[in-house]
N, C-alpha and C positions, 0 to 999 in steps of 0.2 A: 319519404320513409317515416314511419312512426317511431317515436322515442323508444318504444319497447323493442322493436327490430333493430334500432341502433344499439341499444344496451346488449341485445342477445349477440350481434355481430362483434361488439367490443369485447364481450367475455370470451367468445370463440377465438378471436385472435389472441387474446391474452393467454388462454389455455394452450394454443398452438405455440406461442413464443415460449411459454414456461416448459413445455414438453421439449422443445428443440435444445433448450440449455440444460433441462435435468436429465435427458437420456444419457449423455457421457458419464455423468456423476453416478447413475443408477447402474451403468454397466460397469463402473470402477467397483462399486459396492458389491455387485454380484461376483466379479472376479476375486476380490479380497476375501470373500467368505467360502472360496472353494478349496478342496483339496487338490493337489497336484495333478491327480487322474481326472477330475472334473474340468479343469481347464482346457483340456483338449477338445471337449465337448462343444466349445464355442458358443454361439448363439442357440444351438440346439437345446440348452438348458439354462434359461436365464436365471431361474430360482434354483439355487443349489439343493441337491437332494440331502446333503448332509452338511448343513453350514458349520463352519468351524472358526473360532477366534485365534487359532494357532498361528496364523500369519501375523496378526497384529501383535501377539505374545513375542513372536521371534523378533520382529522389528524393534519393539520397544525395549526388549532386553539386550539388544545389540548396542554396545558401547560406541561403535563409530557412528551409528545413526543419531545417538544423543549429542555427539560433538558437531555434526553437520547441523542439527537443529539449532543448537546453540549458536553456531556461527551465523546462522541466517537471522536469528532473533537479535544478536548483537550488532550486525551490520545494519539492519533495518531500524532498530531502535536508535542507534547513535546517528544515523544518516537523517532520520526524520527529526530528532532533537535538535541536531545542527542546523537544519533547514528553517525550523521554527524560530530559533534563537537569532539567527542572522536576519530572517524576515520580519521579525517584530518591529525593529526600529525603522525599517524602510516602509513598512505598512503604516506605522504611526505618523511618519513624515508625510506620506501620500495622503493620509486621511485629514490631518490637522493643519498642514502648511499649504500656502499657495506659492508656487514658484513657476518661473518661465519654463515651458517645455513639459509640464506636469502629464498633460494628457498624452502627448506622443510616446513619452517615457513609459507610461502604464501599458499603453498598447504594445510597445516594443517588448516589455516583460512578458506580456500574454502570448506574444508571438514565439518567444523562446520556448515556451511550454510545448508548442507544436512540433519542435524539432525532435525527430527521433534520435535516440542514442546511437543507432546503427550508422547515422549519417557522419557522426563526428568520432567513432570509436578508434579508427586507425590513427588520425592525428593526435587524439587524446592518449593513445597507447604510446606513441613517439614522445609526447610531451612528459607522461608521467615516468617514462623510462629515462628521460634526460635528468628528471628530478630524483632519480633512484627511489621512486615509490612503487615500483612493480613488485608483485608477490608480497603485498602487504594489505592488510584490512584497511589501513588509513587511505589508500587510493581509492578503494571501493566506496568508503563512507564519504570521502569528498565528492565523487561522482553522484552518488545518491542525494547529497545535499544540494548539488546544482540542478539535478533533475527535479527535485521538489520545491526548489526556491520560488519559481514563479507563481505556481498554484497557492503556496503558503502566503505570499505577499498579498494576492487578491483576496483570498479568503479571510485573513486576519484584517486586512483593511475594511472589508465589509462588517467585520466585527466591531472595530473601532468606530465606523460610521454610524452604528446603532446606538453609540452611547452619547447621551446628550452633553454638548460641550459646556453647558451651564454647571454641571457637577465639578468640571475642571476649574472653571472661573470661580466657583465658591471656595475650592481648595485653595486657589492662588490667593484670593482675598484673605484666607485664614493663614497665610504666610508660607505655603508650601512652594517649593521651586519645581521646575519642570520634571526633574528625575523623580522626586517625591510624589509629584501628581501620577506619573506613569506607574510607579511601582506600587503605590498604595490605593489608587482610584481606578485607573483604567485598566490595568492589567487584570485584577480580580474580576471586573465586570466583563472582560473580554475573554474569560476562561473557556466558555464553549467554542469560541473560535479558535483559540490556541489548541485545545484538545481535539477539535475536528481536523485542524491542519496536521497535527501529530499523527492521528490515526489514518487519515487518507495517505500520508507520506510513508507510513508503515506499510500499508497495503500496496502501494506502488513499489516500494522496495522489495517486498515479498514476491511479487510477480516478475522481477527483474531476472533475466537469465544470462543475457548477452554480456553485461558489464563484468560480473564476477566470472564468467567463462573465459573472457579474454584476459582479464587482468590477474587472475589466480590460477595457478596450476598445482601447487602443493596440496596433496590430499587432506591433510590435517586443517587447511584453511578454508575449505570449500564450504558454501552454504547448502542447504538441502536441496535446492532445485538443480544445482549443477552436479551434485553428488548422485541424485537420482538418475540424471541424463547419463552419467559415465556408467552407472550400473546398468541401466537398460541397454547400453551399447555393447556391454560385455557379458550379458546373461542370455539364457535360452528360455524356451517356453515353459520349462519346468520351474521357473522362478518367477513366472508372470504374476501369480497370486501375491507373492512378497512385493513385488513392484507396486501392485495396485494398493496393497495396505500401506505402503510407505507414502504414495501420492495422496491418500486419504488423510493419514496423520499429518502430513506436511501442510495441508490447507487448514487445518483445525485452528492454529493460532490466529491467522489473519481473520478467519471467520468469526471466531469468538471475539476478537477485539472490535470488530464492526457491529456485531450484534449487541455488544455490551454498551457501546457508545453511540448507537444509531441515532438516538433522540438529540444528542449534542450536535452531531453532524448536520442534521436536518434543521436544527435551530440556527445554526451559524449560516447555513446556505440561505435560509429563508429571511435572516435578520434584514439583509438589504432591501428586500422586496417590501417589507412593511414599515420601512423608516419613513416617518412623517405622515 
């Protein structure tokens, strides 16, 4: 096979893959721009005859929608921040210190990342019930922190690995202790890895549905994903266009955060690959 044919097949495969993931999103856009009467036309009219932004206006001016959106931002941001704060000293120790069992410990941390929350949600529910943390945002934030901790440890460790230890040794010669070195030298240089871990945790938290669905039931505490699900289960086809608009608005914060910081994320992920 010639290189040109190989490139052509690669492009065709990429276009097919992109179409597979973009079609549901385009269908959502089509529904969100329709009037209630056009929703019943289904796939017969993919492009609305009279596109309208009234569905977005109705969603964005609804006070309850703002509360659900704020709940989601608060839960994801605090969960991501907590995971980064807890993971940073662990990642620093894994990067700078040599201790017995370090390799198996890091592999064990990575294996925890592969456990689905679905597997542990029932014992977790009973555990949080015993602690009296059900029906509180604190329980969801704690679970988000636990879910994001393994990825954060590995990602921040890669960032620390890319920083030359000679800088820390020079600071030590100048009289800095370990805490001062970490705060003044290492953490500023590892900012891309810290920011990347925060954003990736935000995105993971934003896509979580099962955890807040199980741990929260009060309407004023629900994040946007659970609120949309409850709305979908209690609505008819006459509100489908509103549901589509709400879904599109709900994905904007996570998408905007990723696009704004994608360079930091790629730099942090690739840092370990070019070390040395």
